[in-house]
C-alpha positions in Angstrom: -116.9 -71.6 -130.7 -114.6 -72.3 -133.7 -113.2 -75.8 -134.2 -110.2 -76.5 -136.3 -110.0 -80.3 -135.9 -112.3 -83.3 -135.6 -110.5 -84.1 -132.4 -112.0 -80.9 -130.9 -115.3 -82.7 -131.0 -114.1 -86.0 -129.6 -114.8 -86.7 -125.9 -117.5 -84.0 -125.6 -120.7 -85.2 -123.9 -123.9 -85.2 -126.1 -127.2 -84.2 -124.5 -130.6 -84.3 -126.2 -132.6 -81.0 -125.8 -136.0 -82.7 -126.1 -135.7 -84.8 -122.9 -132.4 -83.8 -121.3 -131.1 -87.3 -121.7 -127.3 -87.7 -121.6 -126.5 -89.8 -124.7 -122.8 -90.4 -124.1 -119.5 -89.0 -125.4 -118.5 -88.5 -129.0 -116.1 -91.3 -130.0 -115.8 -90.5 -133.7 -117.0 -88.4 -136.6 -118.2 -89.2 -140.1 -116.7 -87.0 -142.8 -117.7 -86.4 -146.4 -114.3 -86.4 -148.0 -115.6 -85.0 -151.3 -116.9 -81.9 -149.7 -114.6 -81.8 -146.7 -117.5 -81.5 -144.2 -118.6 -83.4 -141.1 -121.7 -85.5 -141.8 -122.3 -87.0 -138.4 -121.1 -87.6 -134.9 -120.8 -91.1 -133.5 -121.5 -92.2 -129.9 -120.7 -95.8 -128.9 -123.7 -98.0 -127.9 -124.5 -98.3 -124.2 -123.3 -101.9 -124.1 -119.7 -101.0 -125.0 -116.8 -100.9 -122.5 -114.8 -97.8 -123.2 -116.1 -97.8 -126.7 -114.3 -101.0 -127.7 -115.7 -104.2 -126.2 -119.3 -105.3 -126.3 -122.3 -104.6 -128.5 -121.6 -103.3 -132.0 -124.4 -100.7 -131.9 -123.5 -97.1 -132.1 -125.6 -94.0 -132.4 -124.9 -91.9 -135.5 -126.3 -88.4 -135.2 -126.5 -86.3 -138.4 -124.8 -83.0 -138.3 -128.1 -81.2 -138.9 -129.4 -82.4 -135.5 -126.6 -80.5 -133.7 -128.0 -77.3 -132.2 -125.1 -76.0 -130.1 -121.5 -76.9 -129.4 -120.1 -75.8 -126.1 -116.7 -76.3 -124.3 -117.7 -79.7 -122.9 -121.2 -80.5 -124.2 -122.9 -80.8 -127.6 -126.6 -80.2 -127.6 -128.7 -82.1 -130.2 -132.4 -82.2 -131.0 -133.5 -85.8 -131.6 -137.1 -86.7 -132.0 -138.8 -89.5 -130.1 -138.7 -92.0 -133.0 -134.9 -91.6 -133.4 -134.4 -92.1 -129.6 -136.6 -95.2 -129.5 -134.2 -96.9 -131.9 -131.5 -96.8 -129.3 -133.2 -96.8 -125.9 -136.2 -99.2 -126.3 
């Protein structure tokens, strides 16, 4: 799948390959403006209402952790230590 815009990533659901957990939907991307590359995807924390109101936590997943981008889903491979930061 070829993407031309950051908006192509937004609103895709992110699933962790390690445990099958649905992590949420991409709300934003972090871009390295010097190199013109996407550095990470951002998922709002679970306490947020529509990504705007509530807890200020967010999950920032480095681009290197993305294994596959499909039509509706992004598959990532996150280790247990990374997951504990957000779900414990």
